[in-house]
SEVO-114473 format. One record per atom (N, C-alpha, C): residue in three letters; x, y, z; atom name. Coordinates in nm, 4 decimals. Layout:
<recs>
r->ALA	px->X	py->Y	pz->Z	a->CA
...
</recs>
This chain:
<recs>
r->MET	px->9.8863	py->11.6366	pz->9.3107	a->N
r->MET	px->10.0592	py->11.6057	pz->9.3756	a->CA
r->MET	px->10.1082	py->11.7197	pz->9.3734	a->C
r->LYS	px->10.1554	py->11.8076	pz->9.4518	a->N
r->LYS	px->10.2322	py->11.9334	pz->9.4431	a->CA
r->LYS	px->10.3637	py->11.9673	pz->9.3649	a->C
r->ARG	px->10.4252	py->11.9947	pz->9.2832	a->N
r->ARG	px->10.4968	py->12.0099	pz->9.2814	a->CA
r->ARG	px->10.6436	py->12.0976	pz->9.2828	a->C
r->GLU	px->10.6050	py->12.1321	pz->9.4042	a->N
r->GLU	px->10.7043	py->12.2483	pz->9.4972	a->CA
r->GLU	px->10.6499	py->12.2097	pz->9.6471	a->C
r->LYS	px->10.7855	py->12.2348	pz->9.7413	a->N
r->LYS	px->10.7538	py->12.2384	pz->9.8730	a->CA
r->LYS	px->10.8164	py->12.3583	pz->9.9661	a->C
r->LYS	px->10.7897	py->12.3695	pz->10.0088	a->N
r->LYS	px->10.8054	py->12.5213	pz->10.1448	a->CA
r->LYS	px->10.8945	py->12.5064	pz->10.1478	a->C
r->ARG	px->11.0175	py->12.5637	pz->10.1577	a->N
r->ARG	px->11.1145	py->12.5174	pz->10.2442	a->CA
r->ARG	px->11.0955	py->12.6123	pz->10.4354	a->C
r->LYS	px->11.1494	py->12.6175	pz->10.5357	a->N
r->LYS	px->11.0965	py->12.6980	pz->10.6230	a->CA
r->LYS	px->11.2006	py->12.8704	pz->10.6221	a->C
r->ASP	px->11.2455	py->12.8960	pz->10.4883	a->N
r->ASP	px->11.2817	py->13.0229	pz->10.4730	a->CA
r->ASP	px->11.2084	py->13.0591	pz->10.4181	a->C
r->GLY	px->11.0565	py->12.9548	pz->10.3178	a->N
r->GLY	px->11.0687	py->13.0933	pz->10.2280	a->CA
r->GLY	px->11.0904	py->13.0327	pz->10.1053	a->C
r->GLU	px->11.1738	py->12.9798	pz->10.0494	a->N
r->GLU	px->11.2050	py->12.9712	pz->9.8996	a->CA
r->GLU	px->11.0475	py->12.8493	pz->9.8540	a->C
r->LYS	px->11.0590	py->12.7960	pz->9.7703	a->N
r->LYS	px->11.0382	py->12.7113	pz->9.7207	a->CA
r->LYS	px->11.1239	py->12.6283	pz->9.6062	a->C
r->ALA	px->11.1247	py->12.5203	pz->9.6650	a->N
r->ALA	px->11.2333	py->12.3666	pz->9.6259	a->CA
r->ALA	px->11.1505	py->12.3101	pz->9.5093	a->C
r->TRP	px->11.2446	py->12.2794	pz->9.3817	a->N
r->TRP	px->11.1202	py->12.1575	pz->9.2840	a->CA
r->TRP	px->11.1085	py->12.0724	pz->9.3453	a->C
r->HIS	px->11.0465	py->11.9980	pz->9.2934	a->N
r->HIS	px->10.9894	py->11.8255	pz->9.3410	a->CA
r->HIS	px->11.1368	py->11.7560	pz->9.2409	a->C
r->TRP	px->11.1651	py->11.6817	pz->9.3009	a->N
r->TRP	px->11.2160	py->11.5607	pz->9.2559	a->CA
r->TRP	px->11.1697	py->11.4959	pz->9.0745	a->C
r->ARG	px->11.0534	py->11.4431	pz->9.0953	a->N
r->ARG	px->10.9514	py->11.4087	pz->9.0143	a->CA
r->ARG	px->10.9459	py->11.4322	pz->8.8447	a->C
r->PRO	px->10.9651	py->11.5296	pz->8.8873	a->N
r->PRO	px->10.9424	py->11.6227	pz->8.7455	a->CA
r->PRO	px->11.0518	py->11.5757	pz->8.6261	a->C
r->LYS	px->11.2374	py->11.6009	pz->8.7107	a->N
r->LYS	px->11.3137	py->11.5548	pz->8.6668	a->CA
r->LYS	px->11.3234	py->11.4297	pz->8.5662	a->C
r->LEU	px->11.3286	py->11.4294	pz->8.6947	a->N
r->LEU	px->11.3041	py->11.2332	pz->8.7014	a->CA
r->LEU	px->11.2324	py->11.1946	pz->8.5612	a->C
r->GLY	px->11.1183	py->11.2352	pz->8.5566	a->N
r->GLY	px->11.0121	py->11.2609	pz->8.4639	a->CA
r->GLY	px->11.1273	py->11.2969	pz->8.2689	a->C
r->LEU	px->11.1588	py->11.4136	pz->8.3192	a->N
r->LEU	px->11.2431	py->11.4546	pz->8.1547	a->CA
r->LEU	px->11.4021	py->11.3271	pz->8.1727	a->C
r->ARG	px->11.4250	py->11.2668	pz->8.2915	a->N
r->ARG	px->11.5653	py->11.2172	pz->8.2036	a->CA
r->ARG	px->11.4799	py->11.0057	pz->8.1944	a->C
r->LEU	px->11.3594	py->10.9974	pz->8.2293	a->N
r->LEU	px->11.3322	py->10.8818	pz->8.1513	a->CA
r->LEU	px->11.3118	py->10.9853	pz->8.0181	a->C
r->GLY	px->11.2272	py->11.0667	pz->8.0077	a->N
r->GLY	px->11.1307	py->11.0371	pz->7.8548	a->CA
r->GLY	px->11.2539	py->11.0730	pz->7.7285	a->C
r->ARG	px->11.3838	py->11.1072	pz->7.8036	a->N
r->ARG	px->11.4741	py->11.1669	pz->7.7016	a->CA
r->ARG	px->11.5433	py->11.0235	pz->7.7129	a->C
r->PHE	px->11.5163	py->10.9280	pz->7.7596	a->N
r->PHE	px->11.5832	py->10.8274	pz->7.7960	a->CA
r->PHE	px->11.5297	py->10.7261	pz->7.6646	a->C
r->ALA	px->11.4101	py->10.6927	pz->7.6376	a->N
r->ALA	px->11.3040	py->10.6602	pz->7.6138	a->CA
r->ALA	px->11.3597	py->10.6745	pz->7.4335	a->C
r->ILE	px->11.4982	py->10.7377	pz->7.4236	a->N
r->ILE	px->11.5034	py->10.7765	pz->7.3072	a->CA
r->ILE	px->11.5558	py->10.7186	pz->7.2302	a->C
r->ILE	px->11.7165	py->10.7166	pz->7.2802	a->N
r->ILE	px->11.7938	py->10.5468	pz->7.2337	a->CA
r->ILE	px->11.7150	py->10.4184	pz->7.1859	a->C
r->PRO	px->11.5995	py->10.3385	pz->7.2695	a->N
r->PRO	px->11.5911	py->10.2665	pz->7.2472	a->CA
r->PRO	px->11.4982	py->10.1741	pz->7.1242	a->C
r->THR	px->11.3826	py->10.3910	pz->7.1133	a->N
r->THR	px->11.3115	py->10.3626	pz->6.9795	a->CA
r->THR	px->11.3611	py->10.3964	pz->6.8471	a->C
r->PHE	px->11.4937	py->10.4665	pz->6.8567	a->N
r->PHE	px->11.6234	py->10.4287	pz->6.7602	a->CA
r->PHE	px->11.7189	py->10.3614	pz->6.7539	a->C
r->ILE	px->11.7122	py->10.2679	pz->6.8364	a->N
r->ILE	px->11.7984	py->10.0938	pz->6.7733	a->CA
r->ILE	px->11.6767	py->10.0673	pz->6.7357	a->C
r->GLY	px->11.5325	py->10.0384	pz->6.8229	a->N
r->GLY	px->11.3993	py->9.9753	pz->6.6880	a->CA
r->GLY	px->11.4697	py->9.9559	pz->6.4915	a->C
r->VAL	px->11.4340	py->10.1584	pz->6.5359	a->N
r->VAL	px->11.3791	py->10.1947	pz->6.4070	a->CA
r->VAL	px->11.5122	py->10.0944	pz->6.3399	a->C
r->LEU	px->11.6447	py->10.0858	pz->6.4250	a->N
r->LEU	px->11.7072	py->10.0468	pz->6.2708	a->CA
r->LEU	px->11.7688	py->9.9095	pz->6.2927	a->C
r->MET	px->11.7127	py->9.8675	pz->6.4061	a->N
r->MET	px->11.6510	py->9.6678	pz->6.2945	a->CA
r->MET	px->11.5612	py->9.6751	pz->6.1950	a->C
r->MET	px->11.4681	py->9.7854	pz->6.2057	a->N
r->MET	px->11.3737	py->9.7402	pz->6.1102	a->CA
r->MET	px->11.3523	py->9.7333	pz->5.9725	a->C
r->MET	px->11.4876	py->9.8744	pz->6.0075	a->N
r->MET	px->11.5126	py->9.8643	pz->5.8903	a->CA
r->MET	px->11.6479	py->9.7755	pz->5.7782	a->C
r->GLN	px->11.6207	py->9.6967	pz->5.9088	a->N
r->GLN	px->11.7554	py->9.5467	pz->5.8843	a->CA
r->GLN	px->11.6523	py->9.4823	pz->5.8913	a->C
r->VAL	px->11.5471	py->9.4462	pz->5.9087	a->N
r->VAL	px->11.4227	py->9.3805	pz->5.8214	a->CA
r->VAL	px->11.4359	py->9.3931	pz->5.7337	a->C
r->MET	px->11.3999	py->9.4868	pz->5.6804	a->N
r->MET	px->11.3703	py->9.4979	pz->5.5242	a->CA
r->MET	px->11.4682	py->9.4590	pz->5.4669	a->C
r->THR	px->11.5702	py->9.4837	pz->5.4590	a->N
r->THR	px->11.6613	py->9.4558	pz->5.4243	a->CA
r->THR	px->11.7548	py->9.2953	pz->5.4276	a->C
r->VAL	px->11.7037	py->9.2529	pz->5.4885	a->N
r->VAL	px->11.7345	py->9.0567	pz->5.4970	a->CA
r->VAL	px->11.6982	py->9.0620	pz->5.4263	a->C
r->GLU	px->11.7581	py->8.9083	pz->5.3084	a->N
r->GLU	px->11.6559	py->8.8356	pz->5.1962	a->CA
r->GLU	px->11.6030	py->8.7751	pz->5.3043	a->C
r->GLN	px->11.4858	py->8.7054	pz->5.1379	a->N
r->GLN	px->11.3619	py->8.6508	pz->5.2094	a->CA
r->GLN	px->11.3818	py->8.5316	pz->5.2405	a->C
r->GLY	px->11.4807	py->8.5427	pz->5.1985	a->N
r->GLY	px->11.5616	py->8.2941	pz->5.2186	a->CA
r->GLY	px->11.5915	py->8.3017	pz->5.4357	a->C
r->GLU	px->11.6050	py->8.4373	pz->5.4892	a->N
r->GLU	px->11.6428	py->8.4043	pz->5.6880	a->CA
r->GLU	px->11.4848	py->8.4352	pz->5.7082	a->C
r->GLU	px->11.4172	py->8.3592	pz->5.7127	a->N
r->GLU	px->11.3005	py->8.3836	pz->5.7940	a->CA
r->GLU	px->11.3474	py->8.3627	pz->5.9870	a->C
r->PHE	px->11.3764	py->8.3407	pz->6.0040	a->N
r->PHE	px->11.4717	py->8.3258	pz->6.1698	a->CA
r->PHE	px->11.5114	py->8.4367	pz->6.1872	a->C
r->ALA	px->11.5696	py->8.5123	pz->6.1211	a->N
r->ALA	px->11.6909	py->8.6461	pz->6.1713	a->CA
r->ALA	px->11.5414	py->8.7112	pz->6.1218	a->C
r->ILE	px->11.5066	py->8.7251	pz->6.0275	a->N
r->ILE	px->11.4078	py->8.8086	pz->5.9988	a->CA
r->ILE	px->11.3083	py->8.8428	pz->6.1609	a->C
r->LEU	px->11.3050	py->8.7751	pz->6.1836	a->N
r->LEU	px->11.1596	py->8.6827	pz->6.3076	a->CA
r->LEU	px->11.2656	py->8.7109	pz->6.4821	a->C
r->GLY	px->11.4298	py->8.6944	pz->6.4085	a->N
r->GLY	px->11.4903	py->8.7461	pz->6.5959	a->CA
r->GLY	px->11.5667	py->8.8765	pz->6.5596	a->C
r->ILE	px->11.5245	py->8.8930	pz->6.4428	a->N
r->ILE	px->11.5272	py->9.1521	pz->6.4874	a->CA
r->ILE	px->11.4236	py->9.1367	pz->6.5552	a->C
r->ALA	px->11.3006	py->9.1127	pz->6.4769	a->N
r->ALA	px->11.1906	py->9.1804	pz->6.4825	a->CA
r->ALA	px->11.1247	py->9.1555	pz->6.6059	a->C
r->ILE	px->11.1544	py->9.0743	pz->6.6710	a->N
r->ILE	px->11.1661	py->9.0596	pz->6.8522	a->CA
r->ILE	px->11.2105	py->9.1057	pz->6.8943	a->C
r->VAL	px->11.3778	py->9.1932	pz->6.8568	a->N
r->VAL	px->11.4119	py->9.1493	pz->7.0130	a->CA
r->VAL	px->11.3801	py->9.3709	pz->6.9313	a->C
r->ALA	px->11.3806	py->9.4228	pz->6.8238	a->N
r->ALA	px->11.3073	py->9.5383	pz->6.8146	a->CA
r->ALA	px->11.2032	py->9.6332	pz->6.8557	a->C
r->THR	px->11.0322	py->9.4867	pz->6.8310	a->N
r->THR	px->10.9721	py->9.5226	pz->6.9345	a->CA
r->THR	px->10.9739	py->9.5368	pz->7.0870	a->C
r->SER	px->11.0878	py->9.4444	pz->7.1143	a->N
r->SER	px->11.1831	py->9.4667	pz->7.2852	a->CA
r->SER	px->11.1565	py->9.6464	pz->7.2875	a->C
r->PHE	px->11.2896	py->9.6435	pz->7.1879	a->N
r->PHE	px->11.2999	py->9.8172	pz->7.2564	a->CA
r->PHE	px->11.1662	py->9.9057	pz->7.2124	a->C
r->PHE	px->11.1120	py->9.8651	pz->7.1149	a->N
r->PHE	px->11.0110	py->9.9834	pz->7.1185	a->CA
r->PHE	px->10.9402	py->9.9439	pz->7.2413	a->C
r->LEU	px->10.8509	py->9.8254	pz->7.3181	a->N
r->LEU	px->10.8262	py->9.8703	pz->7.3886	a->CA
r->LEU	px->10.8497	py->9.9248	pz->7.5456	a->C
r->PHE	px->11.0362	py->9.8912	pz->7.6072	a->N
r->PHE	px->11.0652	py->9.9422	pz->7.6783	a->CA
r->PHE	px->11.0806	py->10.0534	pz->7.5944	a->C
r->ALA	px->11.0594	py->10.1546	pz->7.5179	a->N
r->ALA	px->11.0708	py->10.3063	pz->7.4957	a->CA
r->ALA	px->10.9365	py->10.3465	pz->7.5695	a->C
r->LEU	px->10.8354	py->10.2530	pz->7.5117	a->N
r->LEU	px->10.7245	py->10.3012	pz->7.5430	a->CA
r->LEU	px->10.6626	py->10.3136	pz->7.7068	a->C
r->VAL	px->10.7504	py->10.1882	pz->7.8097	a->N
r->VAL	px->10.6834	py->10.1893	pz->8.0038	a->CA
r->VAL	px->10.8138	py->10.3081	pz->7.9648	a->C
r->CYS	px->10.8935	py->10.3370	pz->7.9221	a->N
r->CYS	px->11.0732	py->10.4725	pz->7.9970	a->CA
r->CYS	px->10.9190	py->10.5762	pz->7.9794	a->C
r->LEU	px->10.8289	py->10.6075	pz->7.7682	a->N
r->LEU	px->10.7846	py->10.7152	pz->7.8070	a->CA
r->LEU	px->10.6608	py->10.7183	pz->7.9106	a->C
r->VAL	px->10.5255	py->10.5909	pz->7.9214	a->N
r->VAL	px->10.4324	py->10.6037	pz->8.0216	a->CA
r->VAL	px->10.5084	py->10.6459	pz->8.1452	a->C
r->GLY	px->10.6440	py->10.6016	pz->8.1393	a->N
r->GLY	px->10.6997	py->10.6545	pz->8.3372	a->CA
r->GLY	px->10.6845	py->10.8021	pz->8.3313	a->C
r->ALA	px->10.7846	py->10.8964	pz->8.2425	a->N
r->ALA	px->10.7662	py->10.9445	pz->8.2339	a->CA
r->ALA	px->10.6551	py->11.0993	pz->8.2818	a->C
r->LEU	px->10.5340	py->11.0419	pz->8.1812	a->N
r->LEU	px->10.4945	py->11.1060	pz->8.2054	a->CA
r->LEU	px->10.3808	py->11.0741	pz->8.3127	a->C
r->TYR	px->10.3761	py->10.9707	pz->8.3362	a->N
r->TYR	px->10.2912	py->11.0287	pz->8.5057	a->CA
r->TYR	px->10.3815	py->11.0073	pz->8.6519	a->C
r->LEU	px->10.5569	py->11.0596	pz->8.6090	a->N
r->LEU	px->10.6285	py->11.0989	pz->8.7169	a->CA
r->LEU	px->10.5734	py->11.2810	pz->8.6348	a->C
r->ARG	px->10.5595	py->11.2695	pz->8.5760	a->N
r->ARG	px->10.5122	py->11.4297	pz->8.5112	a->CA
r->ARG	px->10.4264	py->11.5164	pz->8.5802	a->C
r->SER	px->10.3321	py->11.4659	pz->8.6616	a->N
r->SER	px->10.1337	py->11.4651	pz->8.6294	a->CA
r->SER	px->10.2159	py->11.4935	pz->8.8381	a->C
</recs>
């Protein structure tokens, strides 16, 4: 797929997809950071609180999956 479009006056206009891909890639940093913080919280919770560990792990995993979707979308849009 072409990344550039030619205007009638001969100038090249950049396509919007690579820019959107870069924004998605930057957006994936935030949920990854939150997921890492939550996984560190899992390591510090006392062993008697299994339900808290399970809940935090599920939420952190969902953040990681969201970040993965953002990164895959960014790579797809850049190609």
